[in-house]
Kinemage of the C-alpha trace (Angstrom):
@kinemage 1
@onewidth
@group {chain A} dominant
@subgroup {mainchain}
@vectorlist {calphas} color= white
{ca met a 1} P 91.497 119.665 136.327
{ca ala a 2} L 91.732 120.030 140.018
{ca lys a 3} L 95.119 117.872 140.238
{ca thr a 4} L 96.372 120.296 137.481
{ca gly a 5} L 94.964 123.422 138.994
{ca gln a 6} L 96.829 122.186 142.640
{ca arg a 7} L 99.936 121.442 140.794
{ca trp a 8} L 100.364 124.952 138.665
{ca his a 9} L 99.463 126.487 142.312
{ca phe a 10} L 102.234 124.714 143.898
{ca phe a 11} L 104.831 126.321 141.023
{ca leu a 12} L 103.609 129.959 141.386
{ca asn a 13} L 103.624 129.297 145.068
{ca cys a 14} L 106.877 126.859 145.756
{ca ser a 15} L 109.644 129.048 146.491
{ca pro a 16} L 109.266 131.189 150.046
{ca lys a 17} L 112.911 132.851 148.911
{ca arg a 18} L 111.390 134.494 145.991
{ca gln a 19} L 108.681 137.190 145.337
{ca glu a 20} L 107.886 137.350 141.968
{ca ser a 21} L 106.410 140.900 141.183
{ca pro a 22} L 102.536 141.030 139.837
{ca glu a 23} L 103.767 141.295 136.322
{ca met a 24} L 105.632 137.894 136.434
{ca lys a 25} L 102.852 136.706 138.826
{ca ser a 26} L 100.111 137.332 136.169
{ca ile a 27} L 102.725 135.822 133.019
{ca leu a 28} L 103.034 132.592 135.060
{ca leu a 29} L 99.110 132.218 135.950
{ca ala a 30} L 98.177 133.113 132.088
{ca ile a 31} L 100.944 129.966 131.111
{ca ser a 32} L 99.386 127.760 133.718
{ca val a 33} L 95.505 128.629 132.573
{ca leu a 34} L 96.919 127.551 128.512
{ca leu a 35} L 98.881 124.855 129.614
{ca ala a 36} L 95.944 123.188 131.675
{ca ser a 37} L 93.661 124.026 129.125
{ca his a 38} L 95.219 121.384 126.980
{ca thr a 39} L 94.666 118.654 129.305
{ca leu a 40} L 90.480 119.225 128.872
{ca pro a 41} L 88.463 117.172 126.559
{ca val a 42} L 88.020 118.721 123.602
{ca trp a 43} L 84.245 119.105 122.768
{ca ala a 44} L 82.932 119.575 119.361
{ca glu a 45} L 81.134 123.255 118.705
{ca asp a 46} L 78.089 122.355 117.671
{ca thr a 47} L 76.006 119.273 117.803
{ca pro a 48} L 75.447 116.479 115.058
{ca ala a 49} L 73.909 117.089 112.092
{ca ser a 50} L 70.108 115.273 112.708
{ca glu a 51} L 69.099 112.895 110.532
{ca ala a 52} L 65.955 114.750 109.424
{ca ser a 53} L 68.487 117.756 108.269
{ca val a 54} L 70.735 115.494 106.247
{ca arg a 55} L 67.958 113.255 104.189
{ca glu a 56} L 66.855 117.131 103.209
{ca met a 57} L 69.899 118.321 102.338
{ca leu a 58} L 70.491 115.238 99.953
{ca arg a 59} L 67.114 115.622 98.752
{ca ile a 60} L 67.754 119.371 97.924
{ca thr a 61} L 71.380 118.216 96.057
{ca gln a 62} L 69.770 115.317 94.352
{ca ala a 63} L 72.375 113.069 95.670
{ca glu a 64} L 70.623 110.273 95.055
{ca gln a 65} L 69.942 110.907 90.984
{ca arg a 66} L 74.031 111.520 91.202
{ca tyr a 67} L 74.698 108.757 92.794
{ca gln a 68} L 73.045 106.191 90.156
{ca tyr a 69} L 74.540 108.652 87.633
{ca ser a 70} L 77.899 107.510 88.919
{ca met a 71} L 77.046 104.098 89.187
{ca val a 72} L 75.597 104.100 85.625
{ca gln a 73} L 79.061 105.476 84.751
{ca val a 74} L 80.747 102.708 86.635
{ca gln a 75} L 78.728 100.399 84.368
{ca ile a 76} L 79.500 101.157 81.010
{ca tyr a 77} L 83.342 101.445 82.482
{ca val a 78} L 83.101 97.623 83.325
{ca gln a 79} L 81.186 96.740 80.585
{ca arg a 80} L 83.905 98.111 78.271
{ca leu a 81} L 86.449 96.777 80.441
{ca leu a 82} L 84.873 92.843 79.976
{ca glu a 83} L 84.429 93.607 75.958
{ca glu a 84} L 88.402 94.312 75.766
{ca arg a 85} L 89.095 91.223 77.974
{ca met a 86} L 86.205 89.314 75.735
{ca thr a 87} L 88.205 90.184 72.547
{ca thr a 88} L 91.888 88.589 73.994
{ca met a 89} L 90.062 84.638 74.325
{ca pro a 90} L 89.551 82.269 72.251
{ca ala a 91} L 86.323 82.252 69.830
{ca lys a 92} L 85.017 79.228 71.729
{ca ile a 93} L 84.448 80.981 74.624
{ca asn a 94} L 82.953 84.016 73.403
{ca thr a 95} L 79.533 82.723 73.245
{ca glu a 96} L 76.057 83.871 74.285
{ca arg a 97} L 76.607 82.398 77.982
{ca leu a 98} L 79.541 84.446 78.525
{ca arg a 99} L 77.600 87.595 77.767
{ca ala a 100} L 75.064 86.410 79.828
{ca phe a 101} L 77.837 86.043 82.776
{ca gln a 102} L 78.527 89.399 81.602
{ca ala a 103} L 75.037 91.164 81.916
{ca asn a 104} L 74.488 88.856 85.811
{ca leu a 105} L 78.234 90.791 86.851
{ca ala a 106} L 76.639 93.908 86.220
{ca ala a 107} L 73.446 93.600 87.319
{ca thr a 108} L 74.837 92.309 90.542
{ca leu a 109} L 77.235 95.527 91.218
{ca leu a 110} L 74.176 97.704 90.628
{ca glu a 111} L 72.525 95.629 93.215
{ca glu a 112} L 75.139 95.802 95.856
{ca ser a 113} L 75.645 99.295 95.348
{ca ser a 114} L 71.778 100.312 95.237
{ca trp a 115} L 71.028 103.726 96.706
{ca asp a 116} L 68.433 102.021 99.101
{ca lys a 117} L 71.717 100.176 100.323
{ca met a 118} L 74.221 103.220 100.709
{ca glu a 119} L 71.543 105.965 101.703
{ca gln a 120} L 71.994 105.293 105.422
{ca asp a 121} L 75.797 105.401 105.056
{ca tyr a 122} L 75.637 108.821 103.132
{ca ile a 123} L 73.617 110.000 106.005
{ca his a 124} L 75.747 108.332 108.866
{ca leu a 125} L 78.976 110.051 106.981
{ca tyr a 126} L 77.272 113.700 106.531
{ca gln a 127} L 76.482 113.502 110.380
{ca his a 128} L 80.146 112.549 110.962
{ca thr a 129} L 81.329 115.294 108.733
{ca phe a 130} L 78.818 118.082 109.363
{ca ser a 131} L 77.318 119.660 112.501
{ca gln a 132} L 74.141 121.178 112.564
{ca thr a 133} L 74.626 124.740 112.064
{ca glu a 134} L 76.968 123.854 109.168
{ca val a 135} L 74.201 121.543 107.326
{ca asp a 136} L 71.503 124.531 108.542
{ca gly a 137} L 74.105 127.109 105.958
{ca met a 138} L 74.227 124.804 103.472
{ca leu a 139} L 70.234 124.335 103.486
{ca thr a 140} L 69.945 128.079 102.879
{ca phe a 141} L 72.516 127.806 100.516
{ca tyr a 142} L 70.757 124.980 98.163
{ca gln a 143} L 67.907 126.945 98.717
{ca ser a 144} L 68.778 130.325 97.660
{ca asp a 145} L 68.931 131.162 93.410
{ca ala a 146} L 72.776 131.237 93.873
{ca gly a 147} L 72.667 127.353 95.317
{ca arg a 148} L 69.539 126.034 92.724
{ca ala a 149} L 72.099 127.659 90.349
{ca phe a 150} L 75.217 125.827 92.102
{ca leu a 151} L 73.134 122.656 91.819
{ca ala a 152} L 72.283 122.864 88.029
{ca lys a 153} L 75.134 123.216 86.666
{ca thr a 154} L 77.467 121.544 88.682
{ca pro a 155} L 76.970 118.188 85.993
{ca gln a 156} L 77.839 120.246 83.306
{ca leu a 157} L 81.303 121.433 84.700
{ca thr a 158} L 82.542 118.337 86.173
{ca arg a 159} L 82.131 116.709 82.689
{ca lys a 160} L 83.898 119.829 81.100
{ca ser a 161} L 86.257 119.451 84.281
{ca met a 162} L 86.874 115.539 83.416
{ca glu a 163} L 87.157 116.599 79.567
{ca met a 164} L 89.912 119.262 79.922
{ca ala a 165} L 91.733 116.762 82.736
{ca met a 166} L 91.495 113.873 80.091
{ca glu a 167} L 92.927 116.302 77.063
{ca arg a 168} L 95.760 117.170 79.131
{ca leu a 169} L 96.898 113.647 79.818
{ca lys a 170} L 96.780 112.902 76.220
{ca gln a 171} L 99.214 115.931 75.796
{ca ala a 172} L 101.121 114.132 78.573
{ca leu a 173} L 101.409 110.498 77.165
{ca pro a 174} L 104.344 111.153 74.824
{ca arg a 175} L 106.766 112.735 77.954
{ca met a 176} L 104.939 109.882 79.913
{ca lys a 177} L 106.663 107.308 77.330
{ca val a 178} L 109.587 108.612 77.520
{ca leu a 179} L 110.009 108.818 81.094
{ca ile a 180} L 108.825 104.834 80.952
{ca asp a 181} L 111.373 103.961 77.966
{ca ala a 182} L 114.358 105.585 79.919
{ca phe a 183} L 113.413 103.774 83.215
{ca met a 184} L 112.872 100.319 81.733
{ca arg a 185} L 116.444 100.674 79.211
{ca glu a 186} L 117.936 101.737 83.114
{ca glu a 187} L 116.195 99.128 84.992
{ca phe a 188} L 116.042 96.298 82.678
{ca pro a 189} L 118.687 96.859 79.971
{ca glu a 190} L 118.740 92.803 79.336
{ca gln a 191} L 115.819 92.528 78.111
{ca gln a 192} L 115.648 95.688 76.256
{ca arg a 193} L 118.407 94.595 73.724
{ca arg a 194} L 116.909 91.159 73.367
{ca ala a 195} L 113.141 93.344 72.478
{ca ser a 196} L 115.437 95.793 70.378
{ca lys a 197} L 117.186 92.688 68.086
{ca pro a 198} L 115.263 92.193 65.077
{ca arg a 199} L 113.622 88.982 64.423
{ca arg a 200} L 114.726 86.759 62.038
């Protein structure tokens, strides 16, 4: 900062032949202060959120319950995916042993991504994302009537939002299929012609 100030002080007074007007010197001084400010380190406007305040916010927002719910949904998705894969396997492989493996795989997923293992990561994430002032403000909101209503209705809102998105996606599927078919015909004309020939 000292060197920067010296440089701009020299710039303002380097030419003895030119006598700047008071207005011009004020403008140059303002510019020098502005440029010098960009050489200073940028400090956070507030201190990071404390672990205790983040834990309180996670408790109020029922973060653990929401996380557990999301992991159950992941487990259901993995279960369906494995079941679909099993239908394409030879009959001799589709055994109780394979289903036991499937259950073991799902249990391993839940164990490795349990809240006990993820909680501290969530705390660090919130501490690096929000300042103490921001967390205090969110705590005040979530403890208000409006905040409690928001938390109570968020699952329903999320579910309905996903349903709307899926419905829109279904409506878009015919157009997407047309685009995909056109792209495949342009990029792989020979394969498309062979696929379109009637089988004998």
